[in-house]
N, C-alpha and C positions, 0 to 999 in steps of 0.2 A: 520478354515477360517472364517473371520468376514467381513460382507458386510453391507453397509448403503447407501441407495439411497434417494436423495433429489431432488425435482423439480428444474430444471435449473442447476443442478450440475452433474458432472460425477460420475460414480460409484466408490467408494473408496474400494480397495481390499487390505486387510492386511493379509498376509500369512506367518507364521513362518515355515521355512524349517529346518529340522534336518538331519544330516548325519546318515548313517548306519540304515535307517529305510525303512520299506516297506509300510508306511502309512504316509500321510502328517500330520504334527503336532505332530508326535510321538517323544518324547525326546530321546537323546542318552542314551545308557545304563549306562554310568558312572555318569549320573545326577540322583542320587538317584534311580537307577533302571529304569525300563521301564514304570512305572505307571505314569499317569498324576495326580499329587498331587495338593492340593489346592494352594500351593505356585507356582507350575509350571503354572497353569492356570492364576493365578494373574500376573505372569511374562509375559505371552503371552499378556494379556490385556494391561499391562503397556507399552509393546513395541509397540503394535499396536495403542494404544490410540493417541499418537502424530500424527500418519499418518492420523487417522480419523479426528482429530481436524484441521489439516492443509488442509484437502481436502475441507472443506467448512466452511465458517464463520457462517452458519446457524446451524451448529451442536452443538454449544456450546455458552454459554454466560459467560462473565468474571465478577467475583465478585470483583477481584482486579487484579493487574498486574501478580500475580503468581498462582492464583487458577482458575481452569476451572470447569464448570459443564458439564458432559457428560450424555446425555439422554440414558439410557440403553434400551429404547424401540426400538432403531435403531439396536439393536442386534437381534431383533425378526426375525427369518427366516422361521417360519412355518405360515401356514394360519389358525391355530387353534385359534389364539387370546389368547392363554394361557399366563398368566402373567409370566414373567421371574423372576428368582431369583434377589433379590435386589443387584445390583452391584455398587451402588453409592459410596461405601467406596473406590473403586479402582480409583476414580477420584482425590483422594488426595495423595499427596506425602507421601511415607512411610506407606500408609494405606494398610493393608493386613488382611487376615483371622487370628483370634487369634488361638493359638495352641502351640505345642511344636516343636521347630526347632533345628536341629544340626547346631551350628554356631561357627565361629571363633570369639573369644573375643579379641578386641584390646583396651588396656588401655593407654590413652595418647599417641596414635600413635605407640604403641608397642604391637605386638601380644603376649598374655600371656597364652592362652589356647584354647581348643576346647571342647565344651560340649553341651549337650541338655539344652536349656533354654525355659521356658514357658513364652509366651507373652499373655497379656490381652489387650483389647481395652479400651482406656481412653474415656473421654467425647467427644473428637474430632474424635473418631473412629481410632486413630492412635495406633499402637502397642507400649506397654511399657513392659520392661522385669521384671520378678519376680526373686528375689534372696532370698536365705536363708541367715541367719546370718553367717553360716559356709562358704558359697560361698563367701561372702564379705570378710571374714577373709582370705580366700585363695587368693583373689585378692590383699592382702596387705593393706587393709583398717584398720585403727586404731579403730577397733570395740570397744575395752574396754575403749577408751578415748572419745567416742561419746555417750552422755547420752541416746539418743533414741535407741541406739543399745546395749549398755552395759547391760541393764536390761532385754534383751530378750534372750530366749534359742537359741541354735545354729540352731534348726530346724524351728524357726520362719520365716515366709515369709514376705518379704518387697516388697510392690507393687509399691511404688514410691520412688526411691532413691533420686530424686531431692528435695523432701520435707524434707528429713532427713539431707542431706549434701548440703548446699547451694552452688550454682555454678556448680553443677553436671549436665551433659547432657548425654542422651543416645539416640543414633540414630541407627536404624536397617537398614542396607543396604541389602535389600531383594535380589536384583539381585545377589550379591556375598555372600549371607548368612553370613554377617559380622556384628557383634554388636560392634559399636564404642562407647566407654565410655570415657568421659572427666571428671576427678575427680581432684579437687584442690590438689596440692602436699602436703599441710598441713595436709590433711586427710589420707595420705599414709605414710607407713614406707619407708625409703630410703634403698633399698636393693642393695647389690652388684650385678654386672652383673652375670648372670647365676644362680641367686638365685631361688630355688624352695622351697616353704613353706613346713615345716615339716608336716603340716596337710595333704599334698598330698602324703607323703611317704607311700607306700603300703606294709603292711606285707605279702600280698599275700593270697592264699587259701591253705588249708591243702593238703599235697602231700607226697607221697613216690616216690623215684626215684633212678635209678642207671645209672651211666655213665660207659660205658665199651669200652675197646679197646683190640681186640683180633688179634694176628698175628701168623702166622705159616710158616714154610718152610720145604721143603723136598729136601735134597741134595743127589745126586747120583754121584758116582765116577767111573772112567773108570776101576779101579781095582775090581769093583763089590760091594764096600762098599756103605752103605746108612745111613744117619743120619736125624733125624726129631727133630724139636723143636717147641714148642708152648709157647706163653706168653699171659696172661690175666691181664689187669689192670682194677680195678673196684673202682669207687668213688660213694659211696652210701649215701643217705641222706633222712631225714624226716623233714618236716616243719609243725609246729603247732603254729599259731599266730606268735609272733616275735622270737620264738625259732627255732634253726637250729641244728639238730643232723647229724653229718657227720662221715663217716668211709672210710678209704683208704686202700685197700688190693690188693695184687698181687698173681698170681699163675704162676709158671714156670714148664716146663716139657721138658726133653730131653730123650735120649735113655736109660739113666741109672736111673735117679731119677725124682721126681716131688716134689714140695713144695708149701705150702700156707703161706703167710706172711701178717700180719697186720701192716701197716706202722703207722697209727694214727687213733684215734677216739676222738671226742670232741663234746661238746655242746656249742652253741654260740648264742648270741643275741646282738642287738644294744641297747645302752642307749642314747636315743635321746637328753635328757637334757644335757648330757656331750659330745655329739658328739663322742662317744666312742664305743668300742666293748668289751663285756664281754665274756671270753672263759673259759670253764671248761673241762679239759681233756689233751690230748696229742697234743703238737704243738712245735713251735720253736720260740726263741726270734728274734727280728728284726736285731740285729747286728749293731745298729746305734752307740753305744758307746763301748760296749764290743763285742768280737767275738760271732757270733751266735752259739747256741747250742739247742738241743732238751730237752724237759721236760714233766713231767706229773704234772699238777697242775691247778692253776687259774691265769688268766691274764686279766688286765683291761688296755686298750690302746686306745689312741685317734685315730680316723679314719678320715684322711683328705678327703676321698671320700664324707663325709657328709658336707663338706664345698662347697660353690659355686665354680664353675670352676675358677672364677677370684680371689679366695682367697687361692687356692692351690699353693704350692711351694712358691718361693720367687720372688717378684717384688717390686721395690722401690715405695715409696710414692712421687708423683710429686706435688710440690706446686708452685704457681705463683700468679700474680695479673693481673686482666683484667680491662681495663679502661672503658669498656662498656659491654653490652651483647655481648659475643664473642663465637667463635668456637675454641676449643682447639684440636689440632691434634698431635698425638705422633707417630713418626716413629722409627723403629729399623731396621738396615741393609737395609734401603731403602723401607721398607714395612710399611704401615699404620697399627698399632696395636691397636689404640684407637682414637676415635673422639667423642666429646660431646659438648653440649652447656652449658655455664656457665654464671652466672650473673656478673654484675660489682662488683669489689672488689677482695679480696683474695679467691683463690680456692684451693682445695686439691683433688687429684685423688689417691685413695688407692685401686682400684679394677682392676689393670692391670692384664691381663692374663700372667702367666709366659711363656716365650718363650725360646730362647737359653740361655745358661749359662751366656753369656755376650754379649755386643754390646751396644754402646752408644745410649741413647734415644735423639732424636731430637724433641723438643717441639715447636710447632708453635701456636701462639695466633693471631687469625684473628679478629680484632675489627669490630664493626658494620659498620664503614665507609670504610671497605676494607683494612685498613692498617694491616700489619703483623709484628710481632716480633718473633724472634726465640732465643732459648738458648739450650745448650747441657747439658744433665744430664748423666754423665758416669754411666755405669751399668755393674757390674760383680757379679756373684753369684756362690756359691758352693752348692752341694746337702744338706748340713747341715743347710744352712741359712733359716731363717723363717722371715715372715713379722713382722713389728713392732707390739708388743703386742700379738703375737700369741704364744701359748704354745702347744708343742707336747710332749706327755709323755707316759710312759708305766710303769706298776707295775706288777711284776710276782713273784709268790711263789709256791713252790712245790718240786718235786724230780727230780734230773738230770736223763735224760734218755739216756742210753748208746747206741751206734751204735750196730746193730744186730751182727756184726762180730768182735767186739772189746771186750777186757777184761778190763772192766772199773768199777770203783765204781759208786754208784748211791746215792749220799748224798742229803739231803734236803738243800734247798737254798732259798734265796730271792734276787730279783733284782729290782731296780728302776732307771729310766732314765728320763731326762727332757731336752728339747731344747726350748729356749725362745728367741724371737726376741726383742732385746732391742730397736733398732731404725733402720733407713735406713742403718746404717753402720755396726753394730755389732750384732752378735747372740751368746748367752752364752749357753753352754751345759755341762752336767755332769751326773754321775751315780754312784751307789753303788751296789756291788755284794758281798754276803757273804754266806758261808756254814761253816760246822764244821772245815774243814782244809784249807779253802781258803777265802781270803778277797781281794777285789779289789776296788780301788777308781779311778774314771776318771773325769777330768775336762778339758774344752777347750773353746776356743773363735774363732769365725770366723768373718771376716769382709772384707770390701773393702779397697783398698790401694789408697792413693792419694785423690784428691778431688772427693768424691762420686764414687770411684772405677775407676778412670782414669788409674791406674796402675794394675788393676786386682783385684782378690779376694784371700785372704789367710786365712787359718785356722791352728791353732796349738793346740794340746792337749797332755796331759800326763796321762798315766795310771800307777798306782802302784799296784803290786800284791804280796801277801804273801802266800806261799804254803808250806804245810807239807805233805809229802808222808807217806805211810804205814811203811816204814823203818825208820821213825822218822827223815829223812833228811829234813831240812827246807831251803827254798829259798825265797829271795825277790829280786825284780828288777823293773825297770821302762821301759816303752815303750813310746818313743816320736814319734809323727806323725805330719807331715807338709804336707799340700795340697795347691797347687797354680793353679789358672786358669785365663786365659786372652784371650779375643778376640781382634784382631787388625783389625777393619773394613776397614781401608785404604788399607791393603794388603790382606784382607780375610784370616787371619791367626788365628788359634786357638791353644792354648798351655795349656796342663794340666800336672802337675807333682805332684807325691806323694812320700814322703820319710819317711821310718820307721827306727828308731834307738833304739836298746836295750842296756841299759847302762852296762849290764853284762849278764852272762848266767843264771841268776836266775829268769828271767821273764817267767811265764807260763800262757797261757790262761786257761779258766775254762775247756775246753775240754782236754787240755794236762794234767792239774792237776789231772784229774780223770782217766787217763789212767795208768794202772799198767805196770810194767816192762818198764818204759820209758828210752830211751837212752839219758842219761844226757850229753854225749860227742858230741852231734850234735845239738847245740842250735843256733838259728838264731841270727846273729849279726846286720844285716841291710838289707834293701830292698829299691830299688828305682824303680818307674814306671813312664813312660812318654808316652805322646801321642801328636803328632803335626800333624795338617792338614793344607793344603794350597791350596786354589783355585787359579789356574793360570788364567783361563778365563772361560767363560760360558761352563759348561759341562765337565770341566777337573779339576781334583784335585789330589794332592799328599798327601801321609801320611807317617808317621814314628812312630812306637811304639816299646816299649821294656821294659824289666824288668831285674833286677839282684838281687840275694840273696847271702849274705856272711854269714859265720858261725864262731862261736867261736871255738878255739882250732885247726883249720886246715885252709888250704888255698882253700878249696872247694868253687866253685862258680857255681850257676845255672844262665844261661843267655839265653835270648830269644829276638831276634830283628826281626822286620818286616818292610819292606818299599815297597811302591807300588805307582802306578799311575792308575787312572781310569777315564773314560769319556764316552761321548755319542755324536755321530755326525750323523745327518740324520737318527736317529732311530737305528743306529748300536752302540751297547755297547761294550766296550773293557776294559781290565785291564791287568796289568803286575805286578807281585808280587814276592818278594824275602824274604825268611825266613831263619834265622840262629838260631840254638839252641844248647846249651851245658848243660849237666846235669852231676852230679858227677859220676853216675854209668853207663853212656852211652858215646859213641863216639860223636864227633861233628856231627851235621847234617845240611845240606844245601839243600834248595829246591827253584826252580824257576818255576813259572807257568804263562802261557799266556792264556787269555780267550777272545773269540769273540762271540758276539750274534747278529744275523741278523733277523729282522722281515720278515715274509712271508705273511703279510696281503693281498698283491695284488693277491696272488695265492691261499692261504689257510688261511681263517679267523682265528684270535686268535691263531697264531702259530709262533714259532721262531725256527731257527736252530742255534746251537752253536758248537764251536770248543774249545777244551782245550788241551794244551800241558803242561805236568809236567815233570820236570827233577830234580831228587833227587840223592844225593850223594850215590854212591855204588849201585845204582839201574838203570835199563834200563829206558830210556825216554819213556813216554807213551803219545799216541795221542788218543783223543776221539772225536767222532762226535755224536751229539744228536739232536733229533727233539722233541719239546714239543708243545702241543696245547690242545685245548678244543673244544668240539662239543655241539650241541643242542642249543636252543635259549638262554639259560642263562648260558651256559658253564658247565652244570652239569657233563658232561662226559669229562674227561681229559685223555691224553695219553702221552707216551714218548717212543721213539725208540732210542737205543744207540748202538754204535759200537766202540770198543776200540782195540788198537794194540800197542805193545811196540817193542823196538829194538831187543828183543830176539824172536820176532815172536809169543809171547803169545797174544791171542786174546780173546775177550769176546763180546757176543751179548746179548741184552736184550730187552724185550717188556713189558711195564707196563701200566695198565689202572686203573682208579678209577671212580666210579659213585656216585654222591651225590643225594640221594633220600630223601623224607620226613622222612623215617624210619631209616636212617643211611647212612654211606658212605662205599661202598664195593670196595675192591681193589684186584687185581690179577696180577701176572707177571710170566714171564719165562725168564731164562737166561742160556746160555751155553758157555763153554770155551774149552780150550785144554783138560782139564782133568776131567771136571765135568759139571753137569747141575743142575739147581735148579728151583723148583716151589715155589712161595710164594703167600700168600693169607692173607686177613685181613678184618675185619669189625669193625667200630667204630660207636657208637651211644648212645642213651639213651632210657630208658623205664620209663614212667611217669605214676604213679597211682594217679588219682585225683577223686574228688567227683562224676564225671560223667562217669568214666570208666578208661580204660588203653589206652595210646597213645604212639606209638613208635616215636622216634625223632632222629635228628642228635645229635652229641656230645654236651653236655650242658655246658654253661658257669656258672659264679657265680650267675647270675640272668637270668631268662627266663620267657616267657609268654605262656599261654595256649590260643590259638585262638579258639573261639566258634562261628562257622558260622551257628548255628541253624539248623544243620543237612545237610548243603550243602557241598558236596564233590567236590574236585578239585579246590577249591578257593586258588589262589596263593598270596603270600605276597611279596610286592616289596622289593628289595635290599637284599633278603635272598634266594639265588639260591637253587632250589630243594624243598623249603618249600611249601606244599599245604595241604589242609585239607583232612583227610582220609574219608572212606565211612560213618563214623559217624558224620562228620562235625567238627572234631577237628584237630588241628595242634599245634606244639610247635615251637615257635621262640626261638632258642637255646641260644642266648646271648643278653643281654641288659646292658646299663650303669646304675649302681646303683646310687640312690639319684638324678638322673637327668631325665628330660623329654625325653622319647623315643617315636618316631612317628612310628606307625604301620599302613601301608596302604595296601589295597588290590590292586592287579594288575588288574585293570578293563579291560585291553585289552585282558586278558586271562580268563575272566569269562565263566563258562559253560553256554550253551544256555538256560538252564532251571532255572537259578539263577538270581535274582535281589536283590540288596542290598539297604537298607534304608540309610546307611552311609558307607563310604569307608575308614575312617581314625579314629583311636583311639590313645590317648596319655596315657602313663602309666609311673609311677615313682616308680620303685621297690626298696625295701630295700635290703640290702646285703643278698644274698642267697635266695631271694623270688621267688616264681612262681606267677605272677600276671595274672589275667584274663582279656581278651579283647574280648568282644562280638560284633559280627557283625550280626545284624538282617537281615536274608535272607528270601526272598519269593521264595519258591521252587515250580515250576510247570510251566504251560504254560502261555504264554502271549495271551490275548484275547481282540479283539475289539468287544464289544457286544452292539447292538442297543436295547435300553430299551424303551418300550412304557407303557403308563398308561393303566388302565382297559378298556378305550375306544379305545385303539389302537393308540393313539396320542403320539408323542415323548415327553419325559420328558423335563421340562424347562431347558434352557441353564443356567449353573452355579450351578445346584443342586448338593448337596454333597452326595456321596454314601460312606457308611462305612460297612466294613465286620464285622458281628456280633461276629465272633470268634477271629479274629486276630487284629481288629482295623484298618486294612489297609483302606486308603481312596483314592477316586478318584472323579473327577468332570465331570459332563455331559457336552459335547460340544454342539455346536449350532445345530447339527443334531441329538441330543439325544443319542450320542454314548459315551460309557465309555471305558477307557483303564484299563484292570485289569491284574495283574500279580500274579504268584503263584497259578494258578488255576489247580486243579486236577480233576480226574474222580469222586471224592467224592463231593456231592452236598454242596455248600456253600451258606449261607444266607446273603443277603445284604439289608441294609435299606437306602432309599434315602429321603433326606429332602431338601425342597426349601423355607421353612418358619417355623414359630412357631405354626401355626394352625394345628389342627388334620387332616384336609383334605389336608395338604401340606407335606405329607409324605406317603411312601408306601414301600413294601418289595417285593423282588424277590429272587429266588434261581437259581443257575447256576452251571453247571458242564460240563466237556469236555467228548468227546466220549472215550470209552475204547481203541479204536484202536490208533496205533501210528500215530501222525500227520505228514504230509509231508511238512509243512511250519513252520517257526519260530513264526509266529503270526497267531492265529486262528481268525475266525469271527463267530459271532452267534447272536441270538436274544433272548430277554426275555421280559416277561410282568410283570409289577409291580402292585401289589394289595394292 
């Protein structure tokens, strides 16, 4: 509370109220914890100052139209006459206490990062940021092209960026903890949307981990028989620097046997300069040109995940001419997918995010006078297509690795493939594959049809293979492949067709060529695949898909056709599907299914009831009712109840549940029917060994993060259900996006009562397979309002700064000599208070809490400063 009384004027009362507090002026928990920090006191003063100024014209004098002088003596509330701390800096806009602040950094009106920045006071007592040369490089500044920066080491500190880059401005919005930087475009690299500087890519910390998934079942039959099965899937790994060691193994057990199998083991790292991955060991080829197969050897392949989001996949380059400074807006299928300001003259947009496979682009140019021009750029794409100038490649050499259950040769081989975007229209691709008894060459081209894809996209390729088997039989043949795709926005129709044709029965894939005892009389002749989808109106769509394979030397055909309709109305989902299949060694099969799904949110939160009817040839029609839902605040506990019955009066009932904890996901279920009953159980999760100990986790993805809350347990992470720090203050966020910025935020609404955080959000950019560290500095202990007096028993000056001698935690004395402290324990802590630079303007006091358990969330106490 701040008061100022002036003769002839009313008392001005400025009081900042906070929610969820038991004391006036105490900040909300999610604002950097419960402590009153220097920046929070300054914030209170800045908010109260205008009210004081407007309360009386005698309280201030104007030096100019924008600057006021506020006499801090009017904040004096004691009768001691003690001089208050110098608060004159707060009378100036953007003037605050120097120090290190966690801030959002905005560059040219775009948020680019969040980090701790040190601020110093300039000659006008305004805060100016300090940057290292490395930090400037991360912001995209052309460090190596600016002489004053190029000659400095990356750790060198720059105090005034404005003096080095003319036209630069830095403004610290203290109220929002936001640092706004304005830097001329000429001093910045032009990066594609979604670009993250490779200097921010994090190799992570050393770790050993295992991913596991264990399931089991116990079946009991009416005749008295019993069978048990267990299955364990383990993906093990070790990280050291940029290197990733991985192993994938499984274990199976039934009533008769048990077996352990190693699926693959390899060593991998990224090559940043090439935006590629280097792999040594056991893996599989991509299958982009030739059919995929497993191998043991070495592979170097480009990794599109290392590209900005807007450079992945295929999207055309849009060119046009603006008559003035204009806004360019691009829509696809009615949705705005891009908008940007361009200068007068020719412009080029080459960083569109890939969206659907096709759909015309509507480009709108809005000039500065408000006039608009539009043109249509047709757009169709195939998975093979690349952006103009982009090369996607792989090079693999080693030994063919046979399937575990096949009788195959394992020859040495080498393979190289490349896919290159020639321009907006065409992509060229090809590859070579060779071993002692097998050679293959593939080449193809993909492109758009009509004017810039108005008629869709088409690719055609041909592979030739020469094969010699152990019995000295030699074969050669060709495989032709044609793929076509087209979206028709006017009718909301999508068409995709693939056709394979083999010129004779002498074409073998590499897998087939290495299989012994091959049946030469059953060679595929052709194959066609199609998929058509049609949206009738909002929420309702039709689809049809199918395939057929023909063979040389006989009239056998494998055929599969599916058609259906699906939709949603008033939250009720429905679908009707029909499937026909015919295989050479089986009878024709037909199946019809009807599905309905109804939400029960009004009566049972996060739940649905569904009905399914299935009618299949030569089988009784089956009806099934099912209830699915989740419980607890973040849906950690899920459940399902199911009852089925068919026309032959066979019935089955089941109950299943699963729980997602920070340490894994646990599941269990029970079912019974006419002739049997079954118990099933399972657990999936991870075990992570890191430099600070061992942490149990949920099932891990490709990249993950170790949360370090400085010993605070029970700290939850937003958007990751079930994730909370363990008793040692650690947790694992199980999945992150590689080479992109990931936001990790603490759920402040669920913070334990004895925990305050100095920051609640961290940003991390993990490499492929990395475990990155995210530390949240937590103050663990009680919250205390302590009244501090000097050696004469008088309150300390308003605005004096108190610092914890051990932790560095800071707080500011309010107008009544009261400090708000957090993280206080029964162990005595030493604090130093300063309100000036003189020796007699500082003192020390020690404070601790009682050993007994407190009954309130905020304690009160007194201390004397000596």
